[in-house]
N, C-alpha and C positions, 0 to 999 in steps of 0.2 A: 833861803831863796830870795833873790833881789826882787824889787818891785817890778822891774822890767820883765824878768822871767815869769813872775806870777801872772802879770797881765797877758803876756804872750800865751801862757797855758790856757788862761780863761778864753782868749780869742780863738784858740784852736778848738776848744770844747764848744764854743758858740757856733763855729763853722759846722761841726757835727750836728748841733741842735738845728741849725738852719736847714741842713740836708734832711733831717728827720721831719722837720715842719713841712718842707716842700713835698716830700713823698706822701705824708699824711694828707695834705691839702689836695694833691692830685687824686689820690685815692677817693677821698670824700666827694670831690667834684665829679669824677668819673661815675661814681655810684649814682649820684643825683641825675646826671645826664641820661644814663642807661635806664633809670626807673621812670623819670618824668618826661623824657624826650618823646616817646611814642604818643603820649597823651596830647602833646601839642604839635604833632605832625613832624617832628624832627626826623631827618633821614637816618637810616640805619647806620651809616658810616661815621656819624658825628663823633661817637664815643671813641672809635678806633683812631681817628685822626687826632682827637684831642690828646690821647695818651701818647701818640707818636710825637706830637709837637712838644709835649711836656718832657719826654726823654731827651729830645734834642736840646731843650732849654736847661736841663739840669746842670751840666758843667758850667754854663754861664752864671747860674745862680750861685754855685759853690764858689766860683772865682770872685763874684761880687761880694759874698759874705767874707771871703778871706782878705780882700784888699780894703774893704770899707767897714767903718764902725759908725753906729748910730750914737750921736752925742747930743747934748741939750741944744747945741747950735745947728743940728742937722747932720746929714751924712758927710763924713770926712774920710779921706784916705787914712789907712791905719798908720802910715809913716808920719802923718801930720799931727797925731794925737800923742801927747806926752804921757808916760805911764801914770803919773800922779793925777792926770786929768781924765783917765779912762773910766768909763762906767760899764765895763764889760761884765762885771758881776751882776749889775742890775739888768743889763740886756739878757744875760743868761737866764735870770729868773723869769723875765717876761716871755722868753722863748719857751721856757718849760711850761708856763701856763697855756701858751698858744698851742703847743704840741698836745698837751692833755685835752684841750678843748676840741681841736681838729680831729684827734683820734676818737673822742667820744662821739662826735657827729658821724664819723665814718662807721663806727660800730653800730650806732642807732640805725643808720641807713641800711647796713648789712642785715641787721636783725629784722628790720621792717620788711625788707625784700624777701627774707627767708620765711618769716612766720605770718606776714600779712598779705602782701601783694601776690606772692606765689600761691596763696590759698584763695585768690579771687576777690579780695576785698578792697583792692586799691586801684589807682589810676591805670596801672600797667596790666590789669586783668586781661584785656583783649589781646595784648602782645603775647603774654604767656600762653593764652589759649591757641593763638596762631602757631606758636612754636610747637605745641603739642600736636596740632593738626598736621603741620608741615613735616614733622618727624615721621609721620606714618605714610607719607606720599612716596612712591618709588623714586629713587634718585635719578633714574634715567627718564626724566620727563622735563619738557621745556615749552615755554611760550615765547614767541618772537613778538615783542612790542613794536609798534610802528616806528621805524627809523625817523629821526627828526630831520627835516629839511632845513639846512643852514645856507641855502643858496640866496635867501633874501627875496625870492620871487614866489609868491603863493601859487602862481599858475603852474609852478614846476612840481608841486607836491605829488602829482600823479606819479612822478618818476621815483621818488623815495618810497612811496606806498607800493609801487610795482616791485621795487627791489625787496621790500619786506615780505610781500606775498610770495615772491620767488624763493626767498630763503625758507619760508614755511614749506613750500612745495618740495624744495630740495631735502629738507630735514625729514619729511615724511617718508623719504626713500630709505631711511635707516630703520631697519625692521625692529631693532631692540629699543627704539626711542619713541615715547609718547609725545606727540606734537599737537598743540592746541591750534585750531583753525583760526583763520583771519577774522571772522565775524566776532568771535569772543575777544581775542587779544587786542583788536583794534578799538575796542570800547575803552581802553585805558590810555588813549592818546592824550597827552598833556595832563595825565592824572597826578594829583598831589598825594595819592595814597602811597604807603610804604611798599617796598618790594614784597614784604611778607604778606600784607593784606591782598595785594594783587595776585600773588602766587596761590594764596588760599582759595580765592574766588575762582581761579582757573584750574585749580587742582594739579599744580606742577611743583617741582622742587627747584627749578632753575628758570631764569629769565634772560633772554638775549635782548640787549638794548643797544642803541648807538645813534650815530648821526651820519648824514650824507651831505656833501657839498660838491656841486657840479659847476665848474667854470670852464666854458669852452669845451675843449676836447680832453680835459682832465677831470678826474673824480677823486674825491677823498672820502673814504668810508672808515669810521671809527666804531668798533663793535666791542662789547664787553659781555662776558657770560657771568651772571650774578647767581650766587647760591642764596636762595631766598630766605632760608632759616636764620641767617645771621648777616646777610647783606655783603658777605665777602666776595671778592672778585676771583673767579676760578681761572679766567683767561681774558686777555684783552689784546687787541691788535689794531694798528692803523694801516690802512692800505691807501697809498698815494700812487695812483696809476693813470695811464691813458684810458680814456673812456672805452676804447676798443677791447680793453682787457676785463671788462665788467663781468663777463660770464666766468672767466677763470677765477676772479676774486670770489664770486659767490660759491663756486665749488670748493675753494680753499677754506672758506668760512665753515661750510658744512663738515669738512674733514677735521677742522680744528675743534669744532664743538664735539664731534664723536670722540676725538682723542682726549679732550678735557674731561668728558664724562666716562672715559674708560670703556668705550664701545668699540668692539672690533668690527671693522668693515670688511665686507667681502670684496672680491676683485672688481665688482661692477662699479664703474665711476658714478659720481653724483652729477647727473645732467638733467636740468629742468626741461619739462616738455614745453614750457612757454618760450623758450629762446629758439631763434632760427638755427637750423642745422648749419647754415652757412656762416653764422657768427655776425650777421648783418645788424649792427647796433642801431642804425637809422630806422630800419623796419621794426625792430624791437621797441624803440621809443614811440613810434607812431601807434603801434598796437596798444601800448600802455595807456596812451592818451585816449585812444578810441574806447577802451574798456572802461576807463574812468568816466567818460562822458555818457556811454550807453547805459551805465548802471543807474542813471537817474530815471530811466524807464518811460519817459515821455516819448511821444511820437517824434518830436523834433530831435531828441537826444539819440534815439535809435537811428534815425536817418543820418545824423552827423557821424555817429559811430560807424555806420556802413560805409560812408564816404571815406573816412580816414583808413578804414581797413583796406579799401580798394587801393589807396596810396601805399600802404605797407606791402601789399601783395605786388604792386608795381616795382617797388624797391627790391623785393625778393620773392619771385614767383614760386619758390619752393618752400615758403613759410607755412608749414602745416597748421600750427596753432592759430594763425590769423584766419585761415579758412574755416576753422571750427568756430571761432568767435563770430565770423561773418555768418555762418549757418544759424547760430543762435539768434543773432540780431534780426535777420530776415524772418525767422519763424516767429519771434516775439512781436515784430512789427505787424506781420500779417494776422496773427491771432488776436492782438489787442486793438488794432486801429483800422484795419482794412476789411473790405468786403468784396464779393463778386470776383471779377477778373483780376483786380489789383491784388487781392488776397492770394489767388491761385499763382500769380506771378511771383509773389514773395515766397510762397512755399516751394516753387520750383527752384528758385535761387538757393533756398535753404538746403534742398536735397542735393543740388549740384556741389555746393560748398562742402557739405559733410562727406560726400563721396571722394572729393579731391583730398580732403584731409586724411581720410583713412588710407588712400592709396600712397600718400607721402609718408605717413607715420603709422603703419599698421600695428606697431608694438607699443603704442602709447595709450594710457588709460583715457585721456581726454578725447581721442579720436573715436573710441568705442562708445563713450558716453554720448557724444554728439550724434553718432549714428543711431544709437538707441533712442535718443530724443526724437529724431525724425521718424523712425519706424513706429514708435508708439503714438506720436501726436499726429502724424500725417498719413502714414501708410497702413494704419490699422493692423500692423503685424506685431501683436503684443508678445507672442512667444519669441519672435526674432529679436524684439527689443530686450526681453529678459536675457537672452543669450549675450547680447552686446553689453548690457550692464554687468552681468556676471563676469564677463571677460575683463572689463575695466576693473572690477574689484580684485580679480586675480593679479592684475598688473600693478595696482596701487592699493594693497590691503590695509594700509594705515590712513588712507585719505577719507575724511568724514563725508565730503561731498559725494564721493563715489558710493559710499555706503548708503547715503540718503536717496540717491537715484535708484539704486537697486531695491531699497526698501519700498520706494514709491511704486516701482513696477510690480513687485510682489503683491502689494496691496491691490493694485489694478486687477490682478489675476485672482483676487480673492484669497490669497495665501496670507492671512492676517497675522498670525502669531509669529512667523518668521520675519515679517515686516516690523512688527513691534520690537522684537529682539534687536533687529538691526538698527532701528532708530535709536534705541537706548545706547547701542555702541557708538553711534555717530555723535550723540549728545555727550558722550564721555570725551570726545575729541574736540568738541565745540560747545561747551556747557552753557553758554549764555545766548543761544539762538532761540529767540521767541517763536520764529516760524517752525522750527523743528518740534518744539513742544506742541504747537498747534497741530502739526501733522500727526504727532503721536496721539494727541487727544482724539483726532478724527478716527484713527484706527480703533482706539479703545471704545468709542461710541459704537462703532460697527460691531464690536464684540459684546455690546451690552454692558460694558464696565463703566457705567456713567459717573460713579463717584471718583474712580481713578482719572477719568477724562477731565472732570472739573478740577481735580488737583493739578493736572498738567497745564490746564488753561490758566489757573491762578499762578503757577510758576512763570508762565509766559507773561502774564500781566505784571508780575513783580519785576521782570526784566525790562519790559517795554509796554507801559500802560496804554499807549496810543496805537499799538500794533493793530492793523486792520483785520477784522474777522474774529477776534477773540471773544468779544461779547456776543457776536452772532452765534458762535458755537456754544456759549453758555445759555443763550436763548433756545438753542436747539435741544440741549440736554434737558432743560426745563420743559420744553414742549413734549419730548418723549416721555417724561414723567407725568404729563398731564397737568403741570403747574402753570396755568395761564398767567397769573400775576407776575411770577418770577420771569417767565418768558418775555413778557412785555417790559419789565424793568430792565432786563439785560439788553433787549432790542433797542431801547431808548439810549443806551450808553454806547452803542456801536459807533466807532469813529469814521467808518467808510460809508458815505451816504447811500451808495447803491446797495451795499449789504444790509444797511439799516432798513431800507425800504423793504427788502425781502424778509428780514427778521420780523418786522412789524406785521407784514402780511401772513407770515407763518404763525405768529402768536394769535392773530385774530381768528384763525381757523379752529382754535381750541377754546376760545373765550366764552362760548355758549350763546352768542348772538349770531344767528344764521344770517340775518340781513347784513350785519356789519362784516361778517366773513366774506359774503358774496361781493359786497362793495369793495372790500379791500382787494380781493382777487382780481376783480375787473380793472381796478385802477392800476394794479401791478402789470397785468397783461397789456394794457393800453400803452404803458410807458416802456416796458422791457420786452415786449413780444418778439421783436426782431433781433435783440441782442442776448437775451438770457432764456432761450427755450428750455434748457435743462432745469433751471430753477423753477420755472412754471410747472414742468412735469412733476417736480417734488411736491409742489403745493397740491396738485391734483391727487397725488399718491396719498398725501396726508388726509385729504378729504374723502378718500375711498372711492374715487372715480377712475377706474382703470382705463376705460375707453379714452377719456380725455388725456390721461397720463401717457398712454402709448402714442397717441397722436402728437403730443409735444416732444416725446422722445425721438420719434421719427423725424420731426422738424429739426431737433438738435443734431441728429446725424447728418441731415441734408446740409445744414449750415455749418457743419464742421465745428460745432461747439466742443472745445477741448474737454469740458467737464464730463462728456459722455463716457469717458474711460473709467469714471468712478462707479459705474453701475453696480458692480458686484459687491461693493462694500458700502454702498449708500444706505443709511439706516431707514430710509422711507420705503425701500423696495423689496425687502425680504418676503413679504406676504404675497407678492405677485410673481415670485420666481418659478412657480409651477404652471404659470400661464404659458401656453406654447409661443405666444408672441414675445415673451421675455427671452427664451432660448434662441429664437430667430434673430432678435436684435443683437444678442451676444455674438452670434456667428458673423453678422455684418460688421461688427466693430472689431472682430478678431479675438474676442474673449472666449474662454472655455465656458461650457455649460456650468451652472452653479454647482452641481454635484462633482464635476471633474475638478473644479478649483480646490475644493477641500481635499480631494484625493491626492492632489499633487503637492500638498503642503509639506510633507515630510521630505520629499525629494528636493524641493526648493530650499528647504532649511539646510539640507546638506550642501547644496550648491552655494548658498550664501555664506558659507564658512571659509571661503578662500582667505 
């Protein structure tokens, strides 16, 4: 064999060695990224795209190895190196050492992944635990993360948030699909956590994420359906449409998600209750803006929201959902901030708006919820409210908010266990809602299950440490146990100043100092006598003074204190339920007598199962 032929053969072998070196190096690096990436917050798709890029680069690497040779003077074209000057045999030996080294590293990483990290001793322990958890979650479950607004105008975020909420509402219409509510999914806005971690916390197998860009009369929506266990993309689509087509796009997304998750839809179309039947996009945008503002809950925000809803209704007099939002805003404004004739005017507006909504959209869950809210809070028709909330649940069986409204009304009627069961179902659809944990604790307290109530309250504190009322309830459970020091400690931690004042007055009643208890009560009555008569009645109930207690309950009824509907499951009142005055008060409020409430529990439980 000539020298030239020998060198050519060596070069061909070196090309093969270079290919093996490339494959071994890519394998080792991919192993390292997959194992170490989650510990440093690397996205789930990084390993997948690295491998794709490496595959694309492989032919270029081979071509490079074929046409170039490493010489003592640096890289040269193979045609420029004379056979007697070639060091291909030395290069081959070096490549052999590199191949052995790279493969050794890859094997070590593979063995470490198999026998160390997969058994929970390494940096990737959390990720593998997440995989195990996610593998047990039903595949037909989803959370819609808030769509990212790319318009560049922060004042327009209400629009992208509104679209996200409507997608959630649309998807809840798919009976075979578990959908997480807005309160929980929106907590991951701008989150740096991996898709697997977010999905684990929400209890779903899939995430829907995307962006919204609105420019003039055009809108561009990009959405992707992500399989949480491995970060793979099940489906993705870009919608570049006229703004007037926004409702059709939302319906298309709902159908596409169902198809990607292999869910068969019935013939009923996916149509959100939030959109106007006329398709009036201008009215829809105003409603979204109003809702975003009113949710701040201040008097000014509620008034501004009411004004905007008036504009939306002028744009589209047949916009049913806008009337429902208007009813809620008027009722909340009157209950929280108004008195006397102003309050009565607000309540009249709330009644009228709810009635119009129901006449325009009698087959929507939201119309029946809003009507039930008026019946329970204003008209003292508690059984009528129960019928409305039950009808809403039948129309929207997968909606957590509808479940919560029905649970609240069941508890008002003294049907506690059905309400507890329904709140637990609601929490399954919105697992990070501190307020629902608080409501659940409220019912558990009424059942005397104080330890379970405390656990629910601590769940809520873990989610939102500053949520108002949580420490008040912990002070209350301590009070019911007769633990004055614990009641006082928790009262001092309460974040809401008004609830803190009541909690401190409550703790003082069991502290053993009668003078201090009397002084605390007098101070509370002096400050809150005109605004919180129901809470004052609770303090007198705790002190064992029924005459004063009933006097303040009558005052709460006269002042339309919304808390009066809690009478049947309030933990301070059970020992007074045999007093004739208690039954008389229940009749005035529209509540059943205490014995009738428990007798109806089984029927209500069956009704709540729609």
